[in-house]
Each structure stands twice: as C-alpha cells, then as structure tokens.
C-alpha positions, 0 to 999 in steps of 0.5 A: 499498500502506497504511504500518502506523501507529505507537502514537503515531499511532494514540494520538493518533487513538483521543484524538480520538474519545474513546478511549484508550491501552489502545484504541489498543493493542487495536487495533493489536495486533488488526490486528498479529495479522491481518496488518492485513488485514480480511476483504475483503482488505488494509487500506487506510485505518487512520485508517477502521479507527479509525473503525469501531473507536471507533463500535463501542465507542461503541455498545457492539457490544464492548469494546475491550481486552478478548476473548471469555471462552472456559470451559477445557478439562478436563485429565485427567492419564491423557492427560498420560501 
C-alpha cells in the first residue's frame, strides 16, 4: 500500500519538475479529495502521478491550481421560501 506523501515531499518533487508549491498543493488537494485513487484503482506511486501531472501542466493539457468555471445557477426568491 502506498504511503501518502507530505506536502514537503510533494513540493520537492514538483520543484524538480519545474513547478512550485501551489502546484503541489493543488495536486495534494485533488488526490486527497479522491482518496488517493485513480480511475484504475488505488494509486501505486505518487511520484509517477506527479510526473504525469507535471507533463500535462507543461503540455498545457490543464492549468494546475485552477478549476473549470461553472456558470452560477439562478436562484428565485420564491423557491427559498
């Protein structure tokens, strides 16, 4: 079973990949929210996941630290009463 990395370990690994502390925090938050699971099952290597995250960030596949914007849902006063 994989041992979850500390934020210090993540920041060090992200720095090696040319990314920063904010990227490490985004990675940690993302994977913490998902229970350190991937679509194929439990994460086996967080270092390999960091490499994939960094490759996607450098390729522009996604922007780390940001999330897609969602249009607000209109709320009608009558529905709140």
